[in-house]
C-alpha positions as CSV (number, residue, x, y, z in Angstrom):
1,M,101.6,87.8,66.5
2,T,105.4,87.5,65.8
3,I,107.9,89.4,68.0
4,R,110.7,90.2,65.8
5,N,112.5,92.5,68.1
6,P,112.5,91.4,71.7
7,K,114.4,94.4,72.8
8,D,111.8,96.8,71.6
9,F,109.0,94.5,72.8
10,W,110.0,94.3,76.5
11,A,111.3,98.0,76.4
12,G,107.7,99.0,75.0
13,L,106.0,97.1,77.8
14,M,108.2,98.6,80.3
15,F,107.7,102.1,79.2
16,M,103.9,101.5,79.1
17,A,103.8,100.0,82.7
18,F,105.8,102.8,84.2
19,G,103.9,105.3,82.4
20,A,100.5,103.9,83.6
21,A,101.9,103.7,87.0
22,F,102.7,107.3,87.0
23,V,99.1,108.2,85.7
24,V,97.5,105.9,88.4
25,G,99.7,107.3,91.1
26,A,98.9,110.9,90.1
27,L,95.2,110.6,89.5
28,G,94.3,107.6,91.7
29,T,92.8,104.4,90.7
30,P,89.9,104.3,88.2
31,A,86.3,104.5,89.6
32,F,85.4,100.9,88.5
33,L,88.3,99.5,90.3
34,D,87.5,101.4,93.5
35,S,83.8,100.1,93.2
36,L,85.0,96.5,92.9
37,W,87.4,96.9,95.8
38,G,84.6,98.6,97.9
39,G,86.6,102.0,98.3
40,P,89.3,103.9,96.9
41,I,92.3,101.8,96.4
42,L,94.7,104.8,95.7
43,Q,93.8,108.3,96.2
44,G,94.9,110.6,93.6
45,Y,95.8,114.4,93.4
46,Q,94.0,117.4,91.9
47,L,94.6,117.5,88.1
48,G,94.0,121.2,87.5
49,S,94.5,122.6,83.8
50,A,97.3,123.7,81.5
51,V,97.0,127.2,82.8
52,R,96.7,126.3,86.5
53,M,98.5,122.9,87.0
54,G,97.6,120.9,90.1
55,P,100.2,118.5,91.7
56,A,98.8,115.6,89.4
57,Y,99.2,117.4,86.1
58,F,102.8,117.1,85.5
59,P,103.3,113.3,86.4
60,A,100.1,112.4,84.6
61,A,101.2,114.2,81.5
62,L,104.6,112.6,81.5
63,G,103.1,109.3,82.2
64,G,100.6,109.7,79.3
65,I,103.6,110.5,77.0
66,L,105.6,107.5,78.3
67,V,102.7,105.2,77.6
68,L,102.3,106.5,74.0
69,L,105.9,106.2,73.4
70,G,106.0,102.7,74.7
71,A,103.0,101.7,72.5
72,V,105.1,102.9,69.5
73,I,108.1,100.9,70.3
74,F,106.0,97.8,71.2
75,L,104.3,98.0,67.8
76,R,107.7,98.6,66.1
77,S,108.8,95.4,67.6
78,L,106.3,93.4,65.5
79,A,107.4,94.9,62.4
80,S,111.2,95.1,62.9
81,R,113.5,93.9,60.1
82,L,116.5,93.8,62.4
83,K,118.1,90.3,62.8
84,G,120.8,88.7,64.7
85,E,122.7,90.1,67.7
86,A,121.0,93.5,67.1
87,V,117.7,92.0,68.4
88,K,118.9,89.6,71.1
89,L,117.8,90.5,74.7
90,H,120.5,90.7,77.3
91,L,119.0,91.4,80.6
92,P,121.6,92.5,83.4
93,F,119.3,90.9,86.0
94,G,117.1,87.9,86.5
95,L,113.9,87.0,87.9
96,L,115.6,86.1,91.3
97,D,117.0,89.6,91.4
98,L,113.5,91.2,91.1
99,V,112.2,88.9,93.9
100,V,115.0,89.9,96.1
101,V,114.4,93.8,95.4
102,A,110.7,93.3,96.0
103,A,111.4,91.5,99.3
104,V,113.7,94.2,100.4
105,F,111.1,96.8,99.9
106,A,108.3,94.6,101.6
107,V,110.5,93.7,104.6
108,L,111.7,97.3,105.3
109,G,108.1,98.7,104.7
110,E,106.9,96.3,107.2
111,I,109.7,97.1,109.7
112,A,108.9,100.7,109.3
113,E,105.2,100.3,110.1
114,R,105.9,98.1,113.2
115,L,108.2,100.9,114.5
116,G,105.9,103.6,113.7
117,I,108.4,105.2,111.4
118,S,107.2,107.0,108.1
119,K,107.2,104.6,104.9
120,D,109.0,107.5,103.2
121,Y,112.2,106.5,105.2
122,A,111.5,102.9,104.3
123,M,111.4,103.5,100.6
124,L,114.6,105.6,100.9
125,A,116.4,102.9,102.7
126,S,115.1,100.1,100.2
127,A,116.4,102.3,97.3
128,A,119.8,102.6,98.9
129,V,120.0,98.8,99.7
130,M,118.9,98.1,96.0
131,A,121.7,100.5,94.7
132,V,124.3,98.8,96.8
133,L,123.3,95.2,95.9
134,A,123.3,96.2,92.2
135,A,126.8,97.8,92.4
136,V,128.2,94.9,94.3
137,F,126.4,91.9,92.7
138,R,125.0,93.2,89.3
139,P,127.4,95.8,88.1
140,D,125.8,95.7,84.6
141,A,122.5,96.6,86.4
142,K,123.9,99.5,88.2
143,P,122.8,102.3,85.8
144,I,119.1,101.0,86.1
145,A,119.4,100.7,90.0
146,M,120.8,104.2,90.3
147,I,118.3,105.8,88.1
148,L,115.5,104.1,90.0
149,A,117.1,105.1,93.2
150,S,117.5,108.7,92.2
151,S,113.9,108.9,91.1
152,L,112.7,107.6,94.6
153,A,115.1,109.8,96.4
154,F,113.6,112.9,94.6
155,A,110.0,111.8,95.1
156,Y,110.4,111.0,98.9
157,L,112.8,114.0,99.7
158,L,110.8,116.7,97.9
159,V,108.5,117.5,100.8
160,P,110.9,117.3,103.9
161,L,113.9,118.9,102.1
162,G,112.4,121.1,99.4
163,L,113.0,121.1,95.6
164,V,116.5,122.4,95.7
165,L,118.0,119.6,97.8
166,A,115.8,117.1,96.4
167,T,117.1,118.0,92.9
168,V,120.7,117.7,94.2
169,A,120.0,114.3,95.4
170,L,118.4,113.4,92.1
171,V,121.3,114.4,89.9
172,F,124.1,113.1,92.1
173,V,122.6,109.8,92.8
174,G,121.8,109.3,89.2
175,A,125.1,110.3,88.0
176,F,126.7,107.6,90.0
177,G,125.0,105.2,87.6
178,G,127.3,106.3,84.8
179,H,130.5,104.9,83.6
180,E,132.5,107.5,85.3
181,F,131.6,110.3,87.8
182,R,133.1,113.8,87.4
183,W,132.2,116.2,90.3
184,K,132.8,119.4,88.3
185,E,130.4,118.3,85.3
186,V,127.7,117.0,87.8
187,T,127.9,120.1,90.0
188,I,127.4,122.4,87.0
189,L,124.5,120.2,85.8
190,T,122.9,120.2,89.2
191,A,123.1,124.0,89.5
192,V,121.5,124.5,86.1
193,L,118.7,122.0,86.8
194,V,118.1,123.8,90.2
195,V,117.8,127.2,88.7
196,F,115.6,125.8,85.9
197,S,113.2,123.9,88.1
198,V,112.6,126.9,90.4
199,L,112.1,129.4,87.6
200,V,109.9,127.0,85.4
201,F,107.9,124.9,87.9
202,V,107.7,127.2,90.9
203,E,107.8,130.8,89.3
204,G,106.5,130.1,85.8
205,L,103.9,127.3,86.3
206,T,103.3,128.1,90.1
207,L,103.3,124.4,91.0
208,P,103.1,124.1,94.8
209,F,106.6,122.6,95.4
210,P,108.5,123.6,98.5
211,I,111.7,125.2,97.9
212,C,113.4,125.0,101.2
213,P,113.5,122.2,103.8
214,A,110.5,122.0,106.0
215,F,112.5,123.2,109.0
216,V,113.4,126.5,107.4
217,T,110.6,129.0,108.3
218,N,112.1,132.1,106.6
219,C,112.6,130.8,103.1
220,P,112.4,133.7,100.7
221,I,110.5,131.7,98.0
222,H,107.5,129.6,98.6
């Protein structure tokens, strides 16, 4: 097997890894792995159907699509005819950077557990630290770091703050990863995505997403 395009090769592997992680996170670990472990390693959520989607349906579907897309890109890397600079891989971070990020998540998670604090806050704090470190020491990796931070912010803020505020955090944090940040454009995009998310996912697909923060008891939409 000859890798003709390292960019597509590693991009395909990354897409497949992230897609598989979303599928496993949504559906839980396979039964054969649970049996080897002696119990469930990761508990999944209800899948549902296309007509009546459960909380696992959307992330599992997107994860599956991401795996297929990654497989196509991976196979294309073996048959690519590009040469020279077009196929050279230039990573904005190194192995040491990945070790530091993993250590940050591990240390803050351990601190949260010892203090009896929810690990959700540890994940959010880790994402913030990762974004700051990338912006200061690895500016070329800033877009990747901010996109990952925005995704974590949405995931861990959805339940306590609701869909509207979690979407606001998703868009604004992700927008900081771009070359320039324009308040007007980002605000308009945020408003459009908030309305779209509520109408499609809550009203249309009736997914069990909270709209308002948990402390709001008289939210007009549930």
